[in-house]
C-alpha positions in Angstrom: -4.6 -11.1 -14.0 -5.3 -7.8 -12.2 -7.9 -6.1 -10.1 -8.8 -2.8 -8.5 -10.3 -2.4 -5.1 -11.1 0.1 -2.4 -9.6 -0.6 1.0 -11.1 1.0 4.1 -9.0 1.4 7.2 -10.3 -0.2 10.3 -10.4 3.2 11.9 -12.6 4.6 9.1 -10.2 7.5 8.7 -8.8 6.7 5.3 -9.8 4.9 2.1 -7.3 3.9 -0.6 -7.9 2.9 -4.1 -5.4 0.1 -5.1 -4.7 -1.8 -8.3 -2.7 -5.0 -8.3 -1.3 -6.8 -11.4 0.4 -10.2 -11.3 1.8 -12.6 -10.8 2.1 -13.1 -14.5 1.4 -16.4 -16.3 4.1 -19.0 -15.8 5.5 -18.5 -19.3 6.1 -14.8 -18.6 8.7 -13.1 -16.5 9.8 -15.4 -13.7 13.1 -15.5 -11.9 14.7 -18.4 -10.1 15.7 -17.5 -6.6 17.2 -20.5 -4.9 14.7 -23.4 -5.4 11.5 -21.3 -5.5 10.2 -19.7 -8.6 9.3 -16.1 -8.1 7.1 -13.7 -10.1 6.5 -10.0 -9.8 3.4 -8.3 -8.5 2.9 -4.6 -9.3 0.9 -2.7 -6.9 -0.4 0.8 -7.7 -1.8 2.9 -4.9 -3.9 5.5 -6.7 -5.3 7.8 -4.1 -6.9 8.0 -0.6 -9.7 9.9 1.0 -9.1 11.1 4.5 -12.1 11.8 6.8 -10.4 14.5 8.9 -7.6 17.0 9.0 -4.7 15.7 11.0 -2.8 19.0 11.1 -2.9 20.3 14.7 -3.2 24.0 13.6 -5.2 23.4 10.4 -3.7 24.1 7.0 -3.0 21.9 4.1 -1.6 18.4 4.6 0.9 16.6 2.4 0.1 12.9 3.0 2.2 9.9 1.9 1.7 6.2 1.9 3.9 3.4 3.3 3.4 0.0 1.6 4.6 -3.1 3.5 4.8 -6.5 1.8 4.5 -9.5 4.1 5.0 -12.7 2.2 3.0 -15.7 3.2 6.1 -17.8 3.4 7.5 -15.6 6.2 10.6 -14.7 4.2 10.7 -11.1 5.6 9.0 -7.8 5.2 9.8 -5.2 2.5 8.5 -1.7 2.6 8.4 1.3 0.3 7.1 4.9 0.6 5.5 7.2 -1.9 6.4 10.9 -2.1 4.2 13.2 -0.2 1.4 14.8 -2.3 2.0 18.4 -1.5 -1.4 20.1 -1.0 -3.1 16.7 -1.4 -4.8 17.5 1.9 -7.7 15.1 2.5 -7.8 13.7 -1.1 -4.1 12.9 -1.9 -3.4 11.3 -5.3 -0.1 9.3 -5.6 -0.5 6.8 -8.5 2.4 5.2 -6.7 3.7 1.9 -8.1 5.8 -0.6 -6.3 7.1 -3.9 -7.6 7.5 -7.0 -5.4 9.1 -10.3 -6.3 7.2 -13.1 -4.5 7.1 -16.9 -4.6 4.6 -17.9 -7.3 2.9 -20.6 -5.2 2.2 -18.3 -2.3 1.8 -14.9 -4.0 -2.0 -14.6 -3.5 -1.7 -15.3 0.2 1.0 -12.6 0.8 -0.3 -9.6 2.8 0.0 -6.0 1.9 -0.3 -3.3 4.6 -1.0 0.3 3.8 -0.4 3.2 6.2 -1.2 6.9 5.3 1.0 9.4 7.2 1.3 13.2 7.3 4.3 15.1 8.6 4.0 18.5 10.1 5.1 20.7 13.1 3.2 18.6 15.6 4.7 15.3 14.4 8.2 16.8 14.2 7.8 17.8 17.9 6.9 14.2 18.7 9.7 12.9 16.5 7.5 10.7 14.3 4.8 11.3 11.6 1.1 11.2 12.3 -0.8 8.1 11.3 -3.9 9.0 9.4 -5.2 5.5 8.7 -4.1 2.0 7.9 -5.5 -1.1 6.1 -4.4 -4.5 5.0 -5.4 -7.0 2.3 -3.9 -10.1 0.7 -2.7 -10.0 -2.8 -5.5 -12.5 -3.7 -8.1 -10.1 -2.3 -6.6 -7.2 -4.3 -6.5 -9.3 -7.5 -10.1 -10.4 -6.8 -11.4 -6.8 -6.9 -11.5 -5.4 -3.4 -11.0 -5.9 0.3 -11.8 -4.4 3.6 -9.1 -3.6 6.1 
């Protein structure tokens, strides 16, 4: 099964459109990892809408998204990052897909955290990128068609 949903950040500064597919039916692609069966979940972060310009001196932003998977079984966190959308400014489009192997029985309870960042002269001076907005949802919420962060 799959679903598409909009996720609003708690700060109201970013909104992302996300699509999740999986885990697949038991007869399809599963791998055995130790004693737990695992299936894949494909997450596509399509785009975001930022509510303000985070560049200190104005100009065009090149936002990127950090996706963090936090399995419900506490087996550790995985993260991946999209490429920056050059000149994406306040409406970046990534169509970024990431694949995660997760235990079948706890896949829907696993959490996914999204953070939108922009890097520029002000953030280089601080030594870290500027956070534009963040949100979180469970895989079950994403498969169900939407969530609020």
